[in-house]
C-alpha positions as CSV (number, residue, x, y, z in Angstrom):
1,M,79.1,105.2,126.3
2,K,79.1,102.6,123.5
3,N,82.8,103.3,122.7
4,F,83.7,103.2,126.4
5,L,82.1,99.8,126.8
6,A,83.8,98.5,123.6
7,R,87.2,99.6,125.0
8,L,86.5,98.1,128.4
9,F,85.5,94.8,126.7
10,G,88.7,94.8,124.6
11,K,90.9,95.2,127.7
12,K,89.2,92.3,129.4
13,N,90.3,90.0,126.6
14,D,94.0,91.2,126.5
15,M,95.2,88.0,128.3
16,N,93.3,85.7,126.1
17,I,94.3,86.8,122.6
18,D,97.8,86.5,120.9
19,I,97.1,88.1,117.6
20,T,94.6,90.7,116.5
21,I,94.1,91.3,112.8
22,I,92.5,94.5,111.6
23,G,90.8,93.9,108.3
24,T,89.0,91.1,106.5
25,G,90.4,91.3,103.0
26,N,92.6,88.8,101.2
27,M,95.7,89.6,103.3
28,G,93.7,89.6,106.5
29,R,92.4,86.1,105.6
30,A,95.9,84.9,104.7
31,L,97.3,86.2,108.0
32,A,94.5,84.7,110.0
33,T,95.1,81.3,108.3
34,R,98.8,81.5,109.3
35,S,97.9,82.6,112.8
36,I,95.6,79.5,113.2
37,A,98.3,77.3,111.8
38,A,100.7,78.7,114.4
39,G,98.3,77.7,117.2
40,K,97.7,81.4,118.2
41,S,94.5,82.7,119.7
42,L,93.1,85.1,117.3
43,Q,90.8,88.1,117.1
44,V,89.6,89.8,114.0
45,L,88.2,93.4,113.9
46,A,86.4,95.2,111.1
47,R,84.4,98.4,110.7
48,S,81.3,96.3,110.7
49,T,80.7,94.0,113.6
50,E,78.6,91.7,111.4
51,T,81.4,91.5,108.8
52,A,83.9,90.6,111.4
53,A,81.7,88.0,112.9
54,T,81.0,86.4,109.6
55,F,84.7,86.4,108.7
56,A,85.6,84.8,112.1
57,A,83.0,82.1,111.6
58,E,84.4,81.2,108.2
59,L,87.8,80.8,109.8
60,G,86.6,78.2,112.3
61,T,85.6,78.0,115.9
62,G,87.0,80.0,118.8
63,I,87.9,83.1,116.8
64,A,87.0,86.3,118.6
65,S,85.6,89.2,116.5
66,G,84.5,92.8,117.0
67,N,84.4,96.3,115.8
68,T,87.5,98.5,115.1
69,A,86.2,100.9,117.8
70,E,87.3,98.4,120.4
71,V,90.7,98.2,121.9
72,P,92.4,95.3,120.1
73,A,93.0,92.4,122.5
74,G,96.1,90.9,121.0
75,R,99.7,91.7,122.0
76,I,100.5,91.7,118.3
77,V,98.1,93.8,116.2
78,V,98.4,93.3,112.4
79,L,97.2,96.2,110.3
80,A,95.8,94.3,107.3
81,L,94.5,97.5,105.8
82,P,95.5,99.9,103.0
83,F,98.0,102.6,104.0
84,D,95.6,105.5,104.4
85,A,93.1,103.3,106.4
86,A,95.9,102.0,108.6
87,K,96.9,105.6,109.5
88,E,93.3,106.5,110.2
89,Y,92.9,103.5,112.5
90,V,96.1,104.1,114.4
91,A,95.3,107.8,114.9
92,A,91.8,107.0,116.1
93,Q,93.0,104.4,118.7
94,G,95.5,106.8,120.3
95,S,97.0,105.7,123.6
96,A,94.9,102.4,123.5
97,L,97.7,100.9,121.4
98,D,100.6,101.9,123.7
99,S,101.5,98.4,124.9
100,K,101.0,96.8,121.5
101,I,103.3,95.7,118.7
102,L,101.8,97.0,115.5
103,V,102.7,95.1,112.3
104,D,102.4,97.3,109.2
105,I,102.0,95.2,106.0
106,T,101.2,98.2,103.8
107,N,102.8,99.2,100.5
108,P,102.2,102.9,99.8
109,V,102.1,102.4,96.0
110,D,100.5,104.8,93.5
111,F,98.1,102.2,92.2
112,A,97.1,104.3,89.2
113,T,100.6,103.8,87.7
114,F,102.5,101.2,89.8
115,D,105.5,103.5,89.1
116,S,106.1,105.3,92.4
117,L,105.5,105.4,96.1
118,T,103.1,107.9,97.7
119,T,105.4,108.5,100.7
120,P,108.2,111.2,100.6
121,A,111.8,110.3,99.9
122,G,113.6,109.4,103.1
123,S,110.5,108.0,104.7
124,S,108.2,105.0,104.6
125,A,104.6,103.9,105.4
126,A,105.9,102.2,108.5
127,E,107.7,105.3,109.7
128,E,104.6,107.5,109.0
129,I,102.4,105.1,111.0
130,S,105.0,105.0,113.8
131,A,104.9,108.8,114.1
132,L,101.2,108.6,114.9
133,T,101.5,106.2,117.8
134,S,103.4,105.3,120.9
135,A,103.1,101.6,120.0
136,T,106.1,99.8,118.6
137,V,105.7,99.4,114.8
138,V,107.3,96.5,112.9
139,K,107.3,96.2,109.2
140,A,106.5,92.6,108.0
141,F,104.5,90.7,105.3
142,N,104.5,93.6,102.9
143,T,106.6,91.5,100.5
144,T,104.2,88.6,100.6
145,F,101.1,88.2,98.4
146,A,97.9,86.6,99.8
147,G,98.1,83.4,97.9
148,P,101.6,82.2,99.0
149,L,101.0,83.6,102.4
150,T,97.9,81.5,102.9
151,S,99.8,78.3,102.3
152,G,102.9,79.6,104.0
153,S,105.2,78.3,101.3
154,A,106.6,78.9,97.9
155,D,108.0,76.3,95.5
156,G,107.8,73.8,98.3
157,K,109.8,75.8,100.7
158,P,108.8,78.0,103.7
159,L,107.9,81.5,102.6
160,D,110.4,84.2,103.4
161,V,109.1,87.1,105.4
162,F,111.2,90.2,105.8
163,V,110.9,91.9,109.2
164,A,112.2,95.4,110.1
165,G,111.8,97.2,113.4
166,E,113.1,97.6,117.0
167,E,115.0,94.4,118.0
168,S,112.8,93.0,120.7
169,A,109.6,93.7,118.9
170,R,111.1,92.4,115.7
171,S,112.1,89.2,117.5
172,E,108.5,88.7,118.7
173,V,107.1,89.0,115.2
174,A,109.9,86.7,113.9
175,A,108.9,84.1,116.5
176,F,105.3,84.3,115.2
177,V,106.5,83.8,111.6
178,I,108.4,80.7,112.6
179,A,105.4,79.3,114.5
180,A,103.4,79.9,111.4
181,G,105.7,77.7,109.3
182,M,107.6,80.4,107.5
183,R,111.2,81.8,107.6
184,P,111.7,85.3,109.0
185,L,114.5,87.4,107.6
186,E,115.3,90.2,110.1
187,V,116.8,93.1,108.2
188,G,117.3,95.7,111.0
189,G,115.6,98.8,112.2
190,L,112.3,100.3,111.1
191,H,114.0,102.7,108.6
192,H,114.7,99.6,106.5
193,A,111.0,99.6,105.7
194,R,112.0,102.1,103.0
195,E,113.9,99.5,101.1
196,L,111.3,96.8,101.6
197,E,108.5,99.1,100.3
198,G,110.6,100.3,97.4
199,F,111.5,96.7,96.4
200,Q,107.9,95.6,96.7
201,L,106.9,98.4,94.4
202,L,109.0,96.8,91.7
203,V,107.6,93.3,92.4
204,M,104.0,94.6,92.3
205,A,104.7,96.4,89.0
206,M,105.7,93.1,87.5
207,Q,102.3,91.6,88.4
208,V,100.5,94.1,86.2
209,N,103.1,94.1,83.4
210,P,101.5,92.6,80.2
211,A,105.0,91.5,79.2
212,L,105.1,89.1,82.2
213,P,101.9,87.2,81.9
214,D,103.0,84.4,84.3
215,F,103.2,87.0,87.1
216,N,99.7,87.1,88.4
217,W,99.9,88.1,92.1
218,G,101.1,84.6,93.0
219,T,104.8,85.2,93.0
220,A,107.0,85.1,96.1
221,L,110.5,86.4,97.1
222,T,113.0,83.8,98.1
223,I,116.5,84.3,99.3
224,V,118.7,81.5,98.2
225,G,122.0,80.7,99.9
């Protein structure tokens, strides 16, 4: 009964929320900050209702919050979660996500070594998540770290955000990126998440490389031209 009521409540809010962010970590906070800057109505969901409410209050007024058992209210749902947790969430939601655009920001990195990905060759985290849902999955924000994303800029220029996925959904996410003050770089279909995740593996490895002490999770990718 509790889960049914939560889902019913979530559906009632579908028309009022633009963006739902799942997760309250550093990336969730950065994405929430950009959503607010874009003038989007926002909902944040976490495993703990209390954690989500506290997080929403810290962001400002008018931010909806709730538990991850609820149906997310936003048209765009950002999975600001680690890869395994994102898969778990999507599988648990099932058909409740059918009409949504899911934005996968994950990097399936072996964090013990920063030397390999945990997904099989010829696949990607985004494609594995897509296989679990009828929602449309878009890969974005996996090449941005929380610090630059919070400000939306790098070296005085709008932050570049690579976006991969089905064209119409990709365009919706790109429009959000523009509204948030950043530059979207649309790179094609969801299979290009493989290249984005592989490249970010190299970038993340540089952050933990003692030979590169200036790289401390504050770097950003910029395409010049």
